[in-house]
N, C-alpha and C positions, 0 to 999 in steps of 0.2 A: 636297270643300271644301278651299280653298287653305290652306296652312300659312304663317303669317307669324311672323317672329322679328326682333328688333331688337338691334343691338349699339351701345353708347354709349361715347364717349370724351370727356373734358373738354377744353375749348379756350377759353382767354381768358375764363373766367367763364361760358362757355356750354357746351352739350352737343352734340356731333356724333352724330347717330343714323343708322345705315345699316339699312335694312329689307330683309330677304330674303323672297321668296315662293317657297315650295317649294325653298329652298336656293340660289336665284339672286338676283342683285342686283335690287332693285325700286325703291328711292329712297334719297335722302340728304336729311336736314333738319338745320337748326340750331335748337336750342331754348334758351330762357332758364332752364328749370328741368326737373328730372326729373318734377315733377308734370304739366307740359305733356305729356311723353311718356306718362305713365300714363293720361292722359285718353283715349288711343286704346285701345279695348278689343279691337281686332282681333288684335294680336300675342299669341301664346301664351306667349312667354318674352321677357324683356328682360334682356340681359346687360350689365353696367356695369364698366368698368375703374376700379374704386375699391373699397377695402376695405369690406365689409359684415359687421359682426359683430366688434367689437373685444373684447379679452380683458383680464382683470384680472391682468396679468403684464407683465414687461419685454420680452417678445417674443411674437409670434403664431405658433402652430404652422403655420398655412397658409403664412405667408411663408417660414419655414424649409424647409418641404417643397417649395415652388415653386422656391426657389433651388437646392436639391439636384437638382431635375429638369432645370433648364436649363443647368447647367454653366457654361461661359464667359460666358453672358449673365446670370449671377446678380446682377450689380450693378444690373440694371434693376428688381429687386424690393426696394423700400424696406421697412424695418421700419415697421409700422403703429404709430401711437400707442396707448397703453393706454386702456382703456375710460373711465377717469375724465375723459379729455380731451374726451369728447363733450359735457360740460357747457359751455355757451357762455361761462361766466365765465373759462375758461382761454384767454385771448386772447393772452397774452404768452409768447413762446417761452422766454425765460429762466426765468420762474416755473414754467412747465409742465415744462420739462426738469429743473429742480431738484426738483420734486415727484416726478417719475418716479424720479430717483436716490434720493430719500428712501425711496420705497415699495419699489422693486425692485432698487436697486443699479445701475441702468443708465439712461442718458438716452434722449432722443427724437431721432431724426435730423431734421435741418432739412427734408429732403425730405418726410418723413412728416408733420411739423407743418404744412408749407405746403399739404397736402391736406385739412386738417381741415374747411374749409368744405364741400368736396365730400363728405367722409366723413359729416359730420352730415346733409347733405341726403339722401344715399343711405340712411343708417340710418333716417331718418324715413320715407321713402317705402317702403322694403322692409318695414317693420313692418306697414304697412297694405295692401301689394300684393305677394303672394307670387310674382308673375311675375318679380320682380327677383332676379337672381343675380350674384354677383361673379365676374369673370374677370380674367385677366392676359394681354395679347396675346402676350408672349414665350413663355409656357407654351403657349398655343394654337398659335402658329407651330411650336413644337418638336413638338407632337403631330401637326400637319399634315405635318411633315417626317419622319414615321415614328419620332419619339422622338429625333431628332438635333438638337441646338441649332443655330440659324442661325449662319453664319460672320461676318456683318457687322452693324454697328449700324444701327438703323432710320433714323438721320439721314443715313447715307451713301448715295450713288447705288447702290453694289453691294447694300447692305442693302435698299433700296427695290425694286430689281429682283428680288431674291431673294424678297421678300414678295409682290410682284405675281404672280410666276410661281407661287408656292404657292397663292395664292387662285384663280388661273385653273385650276390643276390640279383644284381642288375645286369648280369651277363658278361661282366668283364673279368677275365681270369688272366693274370700276368704269369707267363711261364716260370717255372722254378729255376730254369737255367736260361739266361739270355745270351744268344750267340752273336748278336750284332756288335760291331767294333766299339769298344769302350763301354758298352752297356753293363757288363758284369761288375763294374766298379761304382755304379751309381748307388748312392745310399737309398735304403728302402723308403724313407719318408719322401724323398724327391720323386721316386717312381710312383708312389701312391698319389702324391699331389698332382702329377702329370696325368695320371689315369682319371682322377676326379675331374680335372679340367677337360679331358677328352669327353667324359660323360656329359658335361654341360655343353660342350661344343656340339655333340650329337643332338641334344635337345634343341639347341638353337637351329641346327640344320633342319629339324623336323617341325620347326615353328611351335614348339611346346615349352620353350623356356620363358622365364620371367626375369626381372631385374629390379634392383633398387638403386636409386630412388625412382619413383614414378616420373617418367619423362619420355619424350619421343626421340631423344637423342640416342645414338649408338654408343658414344663414348661418355666418360664420366659416370658410368653405371657399372655395377657388378652383376654379372649374369649367372644364372644357375638353372 
């Protein structure tokens, strides 16, 4: 029986999903929601580059552990908002930031706040579908690279070449021309992040993955 796993990255209010079959590239699709992806019951694991499992504190243990692991690429891991911000009424950055400072003595990063729509969507789907796991591409690429953080940023040519070579080393080759609807317009870094997420999803499906921090919980952890 074939093993299917999916890696997902957010892009312009949509979701880029790369599916692997037995660890090799199978397809890429653009979805309008995570619920659309969840309708496909074939994948054993779906790994998403978005925080799943916020905490009632000013910082999240998973984010701190991920930054420590990837060294010079640590700035790519934003601080996730605290759990109270999952409530949809927290729509204003200034008010939410002030509330976080009142509760915890620390504010919310603008980058983390900008992800709240995606975080709320991922939190809702993960509660009802246990195939969903959180990943972070930079952590995954570091693991793929034998624990050494990558040298270049994902937006640079050198960084993209670095990531393409690593994916190829692990048997994932993205076609040079994508024929699926809308796929040809996806930026390279979002494709590469989704492919890295898919690699981690396949490791989870094979029970070979690890996660930070150490915990028995499925959420509130970054898998790789």
